[in-house]
Structure formats: structure tokens, C-alpha cells
KEMIVEX-27564 format. One record per residue: x, y, z of N, C-alpha, C in turn; residue in one letter; residue number from 1; chain. Coordinates in pm, whole numbers. Atoms other than C-alpha are relative to their C-alpha. Layout:
<rs>
     nX     nY     nZ    caX    caY    caZ     cX     cY     cZ rest  nr kette
      X      Y      Z      X      Y      Z      X      Y      Z    A NUM     A
...
</rs>
This chain:
<rs>
     nX     nY     nZ    caX    caY    caZ     cX     cY     cZ rest  nr kette
     58     56    122  17035  21039   2988     17     93   -115    X   1     A
    -12    -97    114  17039  21352   2781    136      3    -54    X   2     A
   -141      4     58  17418  21341   2755     25   -120    -86    X   3     A
    -18    117     74  17402  20987   2626    -64     18   -140    X   4     A
     65    -25    133  17155  21088   2346     91    100    -87    X   5     A
    -79    -97     65  17377  21390   2258    126    -72    -57    X   6     A
   -118     72     39  17684  21164   2239    -24    -92   -119    X   7     A
     36     92    108  17512  20905   2017    -31     86   -130    X   8     A
     26    -85    117  17386  21177   1781    119     62    -59    X   9     A
   -122    -59     43  17728  21339   1758     84   -104    -70    X  10     A
    -81    105     62  17883  21005   1667    -50    -53   -131    X  11     A
     73     54    107  17624  20916   1404     61     31   -135    X  12     A
    -58    -33    129  17779  21111   1114    129    -71    -27    X  13     A
   -121     78     20  18115  20932   1170    -24   -133    -51    X  14     A
     32    133     38  17950  20592   1137    -49      4   -142    X  15     A
     51    -14    136  17766  20710    814    109     14   -102    X  16     A
   -108    -22     96  18091  20828    649     84   -129    -24    X  17     A
    -89    118     19  18273  20495    699    -47    -93   -107    X  18     A
     60     87     97  18032  20294    485     17   -144     51    X  19     A
      7    142    -38  17981  19915    494    136    -62    -24    X  20     A
   -116     83     16  18262  19663    531    -15    -80   -129    X  21     A
     -2     74    120  18356  19509    201     60   -143     13    X  22     A
    -73    124    -25  18535  19214    360    -94   -118    -28    X  23     A
     79    120     19  18414  18876    237      9    -39   -146    X  24     A
      4     52    135  18332  18692    -88    -93     85    -94    X  25     A
     75    -80     96  18208  18875   -398      0    -63   -142    X  26     A
      4     42    147  18097  18790   -756     17    128    -77    X  27     A
    -38   -116     75  18249  19042   -993    -29    -24   -148    X  28     A
     20     16    143  18119  19084  -1350     48    129    -71    X  29     A
    -59   -112     84  18321  19300  -1598    -41    -15   -146    X  30     A
     28     -7    139  18218  19404  -1943     82    111    -62    X  31     A
    -92    -94     58  18491  19579  -2145     17    -32   -148    X  32     A
    -18      7    145  18483  19637  -2520    -40   -131    -59    X  33     A
     55    122     56  18268  19334  -2591     61   -127     62    X  34     A
    -50    111    -76  18465  19110  -2355    -58     -5    135    X  35     A
     68     21   -129  18275  18977  -2055     75   -104     83    X  36     A
    -65    101    -83  18435  18806  -1760    -73      0    145    X  37     A
     43     19   -137  18306  18673  -1426    110    -36     89    X  38     A
   -112     28    -93  18544  18664  -1129    -69    -20    138    X  39     A
     28     25   -152  18512  18521   -774    107     73     78    X  40     A
    -91    -83    -85  18670  18765   -534    -13    -17    150    X  41     A
      3     -4   -145  18764  18768   -170     76    130     28    X  42     A
    -55   -132    -39  18823  19116    -22     21      3    146    X  43     A
    -18    -42   -137  18967  19242    302     -6    150     -3    X  44     A
     16   -149     -3  18862  19594    398     32     48    139    X  45     A
    -34    -52   -125  19034  19769    684     27    148    -17    X  46     A
     -8   -146     21  18987  20145    721    -32     32   -145    X  47     A
     24    -28    140  19018  20277    368     56    -99    -95    X  48     A
    -70     96     83  19235  19997    236    -87   -125    -42    X  49     A
     56    119     53  19097  19720     18     94    -80    -68    X  50     A
    -96     90     67  19298  19418    -86    -70   -135     -8    X  51     A
     61    129     12  19230  19067   -194     41    -74   -127    X  52     A
    -28     77    121  19225  18817   -486   -127    -24    -71    X  53     A
    117     34     86  18994  18764   -773     47   -108    -98    X  54     A
    -27    115     81  18986  18437   -975   -105    -10   -120    X  55     A
     83     24    109  18842  18366  -1319     64   -116    -79    X  56     A
    -55    102     85  18902  18111  -1594    140     36    -55    X  57     A
   -124    -49     46  19204  18326  -1693    105      1    105    X  58     A
    -96     -2   -109  19376  18287  -1354    -40     84    123    X  59     A
     27    -77   -124  19401  18469  -1023     85    129     -2    X  60     A
    -74   -125     -2  19495  18832   -971     -7     60    139    X  61     A
     -3    -63   -129  19592  19035   -661    -66    141    -25    X  62     A
     78   -130      3  19364  19342   -598     43     90    114    X  63     A
    -30   -101   -101  19464  19660   -420    -75    124    -31    X  64     A
     78   -129     25  19260  19980   -369    -35     66    129    X  65     A
     44    -75   -111  19089  20214   -136   -145     43    -11    X  66     A
    139    -57      0  18750  20340    -36      7    147     60    X  67     A
     15   -140    -53  18646  20704     39   -149     22     13    X  68     A
    139     -9    -20  18300  20712    187    -71   -110    -86    X  69     A
     76    103     90  18074  20547    -84     76    -29   -130    X  70     A
    -74     16    118  18342  20562   -350    105   -109     22    X  71     A
   -110    100     -1  18590  20274   -434     75     10   -127    X  72     A
    -97     -6    113  18893  20262   -657     91   -115     24    X  73     A
    -97    108    -18  19089  19946   -706     58    -41   -138    X  74     A
    -71     40    126  19337  19795   -961     47   -143     15    X  75     A
    -66    122      4  19476  19467  -1064     76     -9   -130    X  76     A
    -82     14    129  19741  19361  -1324    -58   -129    -67    X  77     A
     46    115     78  19607  19129  -1598    104    -19   -109    X  78     A
    -96     31    102  19800  18959  -1871    -76    -36   -127    X  79     A
     67     23    134  19697  18959  -2242    107     17   -107    X  80     A
   -101     -9    108  19914  18888  -2546    137     -4     54    X  81     A
   -133     13    -58  20207  18810  -2324     45    124     76    X  82     A
    -33   -120    -73  20204  19154  -2164    -95     26    115    X  83     A
     78    -38   -111  20086  19273  -1826    -50    139    -22    X  84     A
     58   -131      4  19850  19569  -1810    -93     21    118    X  85     A
     81    -25   -117  19663  19747  -1533   -148     10    -46    X  86     A
    144    -14     14  19287  19717  -1499    -45     85    116    X  87     A
     39   -101   -102  19136  20011  -1310   -150     -3      9    X  88     A
    145     -6    -25  18792  19999  -1146    -30    110     96    X  89     A
     41   -109    -78  18625  20299  -1006   -149     -8     11    X  90     A
    139     14    -12  18275  20277   -860    -56     54    126    X  91     A
     84    -43   -122  18008  20349   -595    -43   -122     76    X  92     A
     52    108    -89  17932  20132   -304   -148     41     20    X  93     A
    147    -32     -8  17545  20128   -343    -60    -52    132    X  94     A
     48     56   -126  17490  19907    -37    112    -93     47    X  95     A
    -92     86    -54  17664  19655    180     23   -127    -92    X  96     A
     -8    115     92  17607  19398   -100     17     32   -148    X  97     A
     -2    -38    142  17635  19590   -425     93    117    -18    X  98     A
    -90   -109     53  17903  19794   -603    -12      3   -153    X  99     A
     14    -22    143  17873  19939   -950     91    108    -48    X 100     A
    -84   -104     40  18106  20139  -1162     61    -26   -145    X 101     A
    -61      6    125  18340  20178  -1458    137    -72     12    X 102     A
   -125     64     10  18642  19986  -1578     79     68   -112    X 103     A
    -85    -56    103  18941  20120  -1773    127    -82     -8    X 104     A
   -118     72     35  19228  19940  -1939     90     98    -89    X 105     A
    -77   -102     74  19467  20226  -2036     90    -51   -108    X 106     A
    -96     55     94  19717  20008  -2219    -73    -28   -143    X 107     A
     78     30    120  19442  19920  -2477   -100    114    -36    X 108     A
     80   -108     26  19249  20249  -2456   -147    -40      5    X 109     A
    136     47      1  18923  20066  -2373    -62     17    143    X 110     A
     72    -17   -129  18653  20121  -2104   -119    -87     -1    X 111     A
    124     76     -8  18352  19938  -1977    -58     22    138    X 112     A
     64    -16   -128  18157  19871  -1663      7   -126     76    X 113     A
    -12    120    -85  18143  19634  -1372   -113     10    104    X 114     A
     89     14   -113  17899  19510  -1106     60   -107     88    X 115     A
    -51     93   -102  18002  19342   -788   -117    -26     99    X 116     A
    109     39   -102  17752  19146   -560     64    -90    105    X 117     A
    -59     81   -108  17849  19015   -222    -77   -129     17    X 118     A
     59    134    -17  17790  18647   -176    -30    -25    149    X 119     A
     34     22   -145  17618  18536    146     26   -149     34    X 120     A
</rs>
């Protein structure tokens, strides 16, 4: 029995480092330079890789990124003024149902913030 407790305690840090699964449906709110947008997203999260789609009134975008413990970084290409530009999101996974962080659109030199809430 003692060996079982030792094995479980040794494995606990590995589970803590992985963080919660982000797979599923999310409500994403972006606020960038006075422009607010709500998006409905569906993410797949395997290992460190995050991918999926987010849809808004402006269309649907493909999302790709990665996690590192409680940190997340993902991007998608958006179109404005007839040109495509990258939207970069970097944040913290606060819980299994909440992500919060910053948004950057380098092509326009603007920044903002985002909040994502997992839908149940």
C-alpha cells in the first residue's frame, strides 16, 4: 500500500503541469482599440496543440496555437479592408472554464484584451 501512495504522489506534479483540457465550445470576447467582437469557438486540445474554428458576424476563422502549462498562445487570420492580417492572443488559463489575456494585431499596431468562457 505504501508503494501505491508513493507512486500517486510522484505522478501528481505531472498532472498539475498539464492543465485542463480546452476541448469544447467557448464564448470568446475581444476588445481591441474600441472594436468589440463576440465569437463562438470550438477548440480541440491534444497535448500542447490547440486548434479549431471561431465564428462571428464577420465570418469564420481557423485557430491554431499551443499551451504551456497555464499559458496559451493562439492566432488566426482576419480580413479587414480587403487585406488579411494576423490576430495574436496570449493569455492565462485561469480555470477549466476561463481564459483571459491580451490581443495584438501587428499589421495595425493595436492591442487589446480578451476573455474566453467555456460553454456547458
